[in-house]
C-alpha positions as CSV (number, residue, x, y, z in Angstrom):
1,X,46.6,12.1,-20.3
2,X,46.5,11.4,-16.6
3,X,43.1,11.2,-14.9
4,X,44.3,14.0,-12.6
5,X,43.7,16.4,-15.6
6,X,40.0,16.1,-14.9
7,X,39.2,15.5,-18.6
8,X,36.9,12.7,-19.6
9,X,35.4,12.1,-23.0
10,X,31.8,11.0,-22.7
11,X,29.9,9.3,-25.6
12,X,26.1,9.6,-25.7
13,X,24.0,6.5,-26.3
14,X,22.1,8.4,-29.0
15,X,23.5,10.8,-31.6
16,X,23.3,14.5,-30.5
17,X,23.3,17.6,-32.7
18,X,24.7,20.5,-30.7
19,X,23.6,24.0,-31.6
20,X,27.2,25.2,-31.5
21,X,30.5,23.5,-31.6
22,X,33.4,24.7,-29.5
23,X,36.2,26.5,-31.3
24,X,39.5,26.7,-29.5
25,X,41.8,29.7,-29.3
26,X,45.1,29.5,-31.2
27,X,48.0,30.4,-28.9
28,X,48.0,31.6,-25.3
29,X,45.5,34.2,-24.1
30,X,46.9,37.4,-22.6
31,X,47.4,37.8,-18.9
32,X,44.7,39.9,-17.2
33,X,42.3,39.3,-20.1
34,X,38.7,38.8,-19.4
35,X,37.3,35.3,-19.4
36,X,34.0,33.6,-18.8
37,X,33.1,30.1,-17.6
38,X,29.9,28.4,-18.7
39,X,28.4,25.9,-16.3
40,X,25.4,24.8,-14.4
41,X,26.0,26.8,-11.3
42,X,22.7,25.9,-9.8
43,X,22.7,22.2,-10.7
44,X,20.2,22.5,-13.6
45,X,17.5,24.5,-11.7
46,X,17.7,27.2,-14.3
47,X,17.5,24.8,-17.2
48,X,20.4,26.6,-19.0
49,X,24.0,27.3,-18.3
50,X,25.1,30.5,-16.6
51,X,28.2,32.5,-17.3
52,X,30.6,33.5,-14.5
53,X,33.0,36.3,-15.5
54,X,36.6,36.8,-14.3
55,X,40.2,37.3,-15.4
56,X,43.1,35.2,-16.5
57,X,45.7,35.7,-13.8
58,X,48.6,33.4,-14.7
59,X,49.5,30.8,-17.3
60,X,50.6,28.3,-14.7
61,X,49.7,26.9,-11.3
62,X,50.7,28.4,-8.0
63,X,53.8,26.3,-7.9
64,X,54.7,26.8,-11.5
65,X,52.7,23.8,-12.7
66,X,52.4,23.7,-16.5
67,X,49.1,22.6,-18.2
68,X,46.9,24.8,-16.0
69,X,46.0,28.5,-15.8
70,X,45.1,30.4,-12.7
71,X,41.9,32.4,-12.9
72,X,40.4,35.2,-10.7
73,X,36.9,33.7,-10.7
74,X,34.5,32.5,-8.0
75,X,32.6,29.7,-9.7
76,X,30.1,27.3,-8.0
77,X,30.6,23.6,-7.9
78,X,28.3,23.0,-10.9
79,X,30.6,25.1,-13.1
80,X,33.5,22.5,-12.9
81,X,34.2,20.9,-16.2
82,X,32.7,23.8,-18.1
83,X,34.5,25.6,-20.9
84,X,36.5,28.8,-20.2
85,X,36.0,31.4,-23.0
86,X,37.9,34.5,-24.0
87,X,35.9,37.6,-25.0
88,X,35.8,36.4,-28.6
89,X,34.1,33.2,-27.6
90,X,37.1,30.9,-28.2
91,X,37.6,28.1,-25.7
92,X,40.9,28.7,-23.7
93,X,40.5,25.8,-21.2
94,X,38.3,23.7,-19.0
95,X,37.5,24.7,-15.4
96,X,38.8,22.4,-12.8
97,X,36.9,21.7,-9.6
98,X,38.0,23.3,-6.4
99,X,40.6,21.1,-4.5
100,X,39.1,19.1,-1.8
101,X,40.8,17.8,1.4
102,X,43.8,20.1,1.0
103,X,45.5,21.5,4.0
104,X,45.7,24.9,2.2
105,X,42.5,27.0,1.9
106,X,42.7,29.2,-1.2
107,X,40.8,32.5,-1.5
108,X,37.3,32.1,-3.0
109,X,38.2,33.8,-6.2
110,X,41.2,31.5,-7.0
111,X,40.3,28.9,-9.6
112,X,42.2,26.8,-12.1
113,X,41.6,25.5,-15.6
114,X,43.2,22.9,-17.8
115,X,44.8,24.6,-20.8
116,X,43.5,24.3,-24.4
117,X,46.4,22.2,-25.8
118,X,45.7,19.5,-23.2
119,X,42.0,19.4,-23.9
120,X,42.6,19.3,-27.6
121,X,45.1,16.4,-27.1
122,X,42.6,14.3,-25.2
123,X,39.9,15.0,-27.8
124,X,42.3,14.1,-30.6
125,X,43.3,10.8,-29.0
126,X,39.6,10.0,-28.8
127,X,39.2,10.6,-32.5
128,X,37.5,14.0,-32.2
129,X,38.5,16.7,-34.6
130,X,38.6,20.2,-33.1
131,X,38.3,23.6,-34.7
132,X,40.3,26.8,-34.1
133,X,38.7,30.2,-33.6
134,X,39.6,32.6,-36.4
135,X,38.2,35.8,-35.1
136,X,39.5,37.9,-32.2
137,X,36.5,40.3,-32.2
138,X,35.0,40.6,-28.8
139,X,31.4,39.4,-28.4
140,X,28.8,41.2,-26.4
141,X,28.1,39.3,-23.1
142,X,24.6,38.3,-24.4
143,X,26.1,36.8,-27.6
144,X,28.7,34.9,-25.6
145,X,25.9,33.6,-23.4
146,X,24.0,32.4,-26.4
147,X,27.1,30.7,-27.8
148,X,28.0,29.1,-24.5
149,X,24.4,27.8,-24.1
150,X,24.6,26.0,-27.4
151,X,27.6,23.9,-26.4
152,X,27.4,23.5,-22.6
153,X,25.4,20.6,-21.2
154,X,24.6,19.4,-17.7
155,X,26.3,16.1,-16.9
156,X,25.2,14.3,-13.7
157,X,27.1,11.3,-12.4
158,X,26.0,8.5,-10.1
159,X,27.9,5.6,-8.6
């Protein structure tokens, strides 16, 4: 997996017991379906992740790139790296940060995510077993928020 995918597997110094474990969607999500991204939009000021809602616009990048999806979503910088959920709470990708230093300025609500198969591949190569979501029943937004809060953590990096 190239570093350009934005995926890094971090191992804590101490054993952690998450409240919830991510379950990945089997197959591609439908175009124009609702999605939500869990992240620390405000850099941890709130003490819990927030959800930003949007839609899945395309199953590829703007130039036909495979391995990414295009989202109609206006996340904040702290959301990058967060899980992208479908309405049933299954993970459908990982939000990528906004491109920096590009000569092209995209509209605010254009975002991209690494697709689930790429995320699962990186985790598998790191020896992490992943689960697949079995239900397609939509969750209420407050239930999706609870689920996302149990598996989304704030990660801060320093040089």
